[in-house]
C-alpha positions in Angstrom: 16.4 11.4 49.2 16.4 7.9 50.8 20.0 8.3 51.8 19.2 11.3 53.9 20.5 13.8 51.3 18.8 17.0 51.4 18.1 18.4 47.8 16.7 21.8 47.0 14.3 22.0 44.3 12.9 24.9 42.3 9.3 23.9 41.3 7.0 26.0 39.0 3.9 25.1 37.2 2.5 26.4 34.0 -0.9 25.7 32.1 -0.8 24.1 28.6 -3.2 22.9 26.3 -2.8 19.3 25.1 -5.2 17.7 22.6 -7.5 20.7 22.9 -7.6 20.4 26.8 -6.2 22.6 29.4 -3.5 20.9 31.6 -1.0 21.6 34.0 2.5 21.1 33.5 4.9 21.0 36.8 8.4 21.1 36.3 11.1 20.3 39.0 14.7 21.9 38.7 17.4 20.8 41.2 19.0 23.8 42.3 21.2 22.1 45.2 24.6 23.1 43.6 23.4 26.7 43.4 22.0 26.8 46.8 25.4 25.3 48.1 27.2 27.9 46.2 25.1 30.5 47.7 25.5 29.2 51.3 29.3 29.0 50.8 29.5 32.6 49.5 27.4 33.7 52.5 29.7 32.0 54.9 32.8 33.4 53.1 31.4 37.0 53.3 30.3 36.4 56.9 34.1 35.6 57.7 35.3 38.5 55.8 33.0 40.9 57.5 34.1 39.4 60.8 37.9 39.8 60.1 37.3 43.3 58.9 35.7 44.3 62.1 38.6 43.0 64.1 41.1 44.8 61.8 39.2 48.1 62.2 39.3 47.9 65.9 42.9 47.3 66.0 43.8 50.2 63.5 41.4 52.4 65.3 43.2 51.7 68.6 46.4 52.4 67.0 45.4 55.6 65.6 44.1 57.0 68.8 47.1 55.9 70.8 49.1 58.2 68.5 46.9 61.3 69.6 45.8 61.1 72.9 43.7 64.3 72.6 41.5 62.6 70.2 41.0 59.5 72.0 37.4 58.3 71.4 36.9 60.9 68.5 36.8 58.3 65.9 34.2 56.2 67.9 31.8 59.1 68.6 32.1 60.2 65.1 31.3 56.6 63.9 28.3 56.3 66.4 27.0 59.7 65.0 27.3 59.0 61.4 25.5 55.6 61.8 22.8 57.3 63.4 22.3 59.7 60.6 22.8 57.0 58.1 20.0 55.0 59.8 17.7 57.9 60.0 18.1 58.7 56.4 17.0 55.2 55.7 20.2 54.3 53.8 20.8 50.5 53.0 22.1 48.2 56.0 25.4 47.6 53.9 26.1 51.4 53.6 25.3 52.0 57.3 27.9 49.3 58.2 30.2 50.8 55.9 29.9 54.2 57.4 30.1 53.0 61.1 33.4 50.9 60.1 34.8 53.8 58.2 34.2 56.3 60.9 35.9 53.9 63.3 39.4 54.6 61.4 38.7 57.7 59.5 41.7 59.4 60.9 43.9 56.2 60.8 46.4 58.1 58.4 47.4 60.2 61.4 49.9 57.4 62.5 52.1 59.0 59.9 52.0 62.4 61.3 54.6 63.4 64.1 52.7 63.5 67.3 54.4 66.8 68.4 52.1 68.4 65.4 49.2 66.4 66.4 49.4 67.6 70.0 50.8 71.2 69.3 48.9 73.5 71.7 49.6 76.4 69.3 48.5 77.4 65.8 50.0 75.0 63.2 52.3 76.4 60.7 51.3 76.2 56.9 53.6 73.5 56.5 52.3 71.8 59.5 48.7 72.0 58.5 49.7 70.6 55.1 51.3 67.4 56.9 47.8 67.2 58.8 45.7 67.5 55.6 47.8 64.6 54.2 46.4 62.2 56.6 43.5 61.4 54.2 46.1 60.1 51.8 47.8 58.1 54.3 44.5 56.7 55.5 43.7 55.7 51.9 47.2 54.0 51.4 46.7 52.2 54.5 43.2 51.1 53.5 43.2 50.5 49.8 44.7 47.0 50.1 42.2 45.7 52.7 39.8 43.2 51.4 36.3 44.6 51.9 32.8 44.5 50.6 32.8 48.2 51.3 34.6 51.1 49.7 36.3 52.1 53.0 39.4 53.4 51.4 37.5 55.8 49.3 35.2 56.7 52.2 38.0 57.7 54.6 39.7 59.4 51.6 36.9 61.8 50.9 35.6 62.8 54.2 37.3 66.2 54.1 35.9 67.1 50.7 32.9 69.8 50.7 29.9 70.1 48.6 31.3 73.3 46.9 34.6 71.7 46.1 36.5 73.6 48.7 37.7 70.5 50.5 40.8 68.2 50.1 42.3 66.2 48.9 40.6 66.0 45.5 38.3 69.2 45.6 35.3 66.9 44.7 31.9 68.7 44.6 28.4 67.4 45.4 27.3 63.9 44.5 30.8 63.4 43.1 31.3 62.7 46.9 30.2 59.3 48.1 27.3 59.8 50.4 28.9 57.6 53.0 31.8 60.3 53.1 29.3 63.2 52.9 27.5 61.8 56.2 31.1 61.1 57.7 32.1 64.7 57.0 29.1 66.2 59.1 29.7 63.8 61.9 33.3 64.5 61.9 32.7 68.4 62.1 30.4 68.2 64.7 32.3 66.0 67.0 35.5 67.9 66.4 34.1 71.4 67.3 32.2 69.8 70.4 35.5 68.3 71.8 38.6 69.7 73.5 41.7 70.0 71.4 45.2 70.9 72.4 45.0 74.3 70.7 41.6 75.4 71.8 38.9 74.6 74.2 35.6 72.7 73.3 33.3 75.2 71.3 30.3 73.2 72.4 27.7 71.2 70.7 25.4 74.3 69.8 28.3 75.9 67.9 28.9 72.9 66.0 25.3 72.6 64.9 25.1 76.3 64.0 28.2 75.7 61.9 26.7 72.8 59.8 23.3 74.6 59.6 24.8 77.8 58.3 26.9 75.9 55.7 24.2 73.3 54.6 24.3 73.1 50.6 27.6 74.9 50.7 30.0 72.9 52.4 28.0 69.9 53.8 25.1 67.9 52.4 21.7 69.6 53.0 19.8 66.2 53.9 22.7 65.0 56.1 22.7 68.2 57.8 19.1 68.2 58.3 19.2 64.7 59.7 21.7 65.6 62.2 19.9 68.6 63.4 16.8 66.6 64.0 18.6 63.8 65.9 20.3 66.3 68.2 17.1 68.6 68.8 14.9 65.7 69.4 17.5 64.5 71.9 17.9 61.3 70.2 21.5 61.4 70.1 24.3 62.7 72.6 28.1 62.8 72.1 29.5 60.8 75.1 
């Protein structure tokens, strides 16, 4: 416009017959308001994503402060899960969801006594049931966090297993979110390869053997195949 205002137009052309002659009809549609609305939504989503990333970082730090033996565990799980998701060709939104869910997947452990988390001997049945409850605690913490991703459900399901033997819901197969299936494999590999107060590191090879032997039973076969490929081609290392 002459006043300097920019207007967005949708221009389309169609052929018509008028008085027996073929003519072109050009139609202009002003879509400025729609474009403004789209830009506003994009800005809002961008700000929301930034806010969520900050929240995730704070929650992850708080979680690991309660359990020094797993310091760095969530970050390493998030990194591996992101690589698996990327290699599998998942949409960028899913990859981002996996990365962020991985960074706080054990946030519920802040509700578990530190003497249980850091116990150097075998847990009693009661203590183990309390540790298992961290998935429920994680869900309760995350369920009201506004997010374009299903973060609460991803962290809630990361201990589910393909054959239904996992917890807390005993979900099977594709009833488990793909993001949670990826997180489950990354979590097992990192946990087995790392030191714990009740045992030394079992090593990466033992972890890879575990997921390979139980592919299609406990763990998603495609996820396992991708994870093995990343390690065996030296494209990922736990650091």
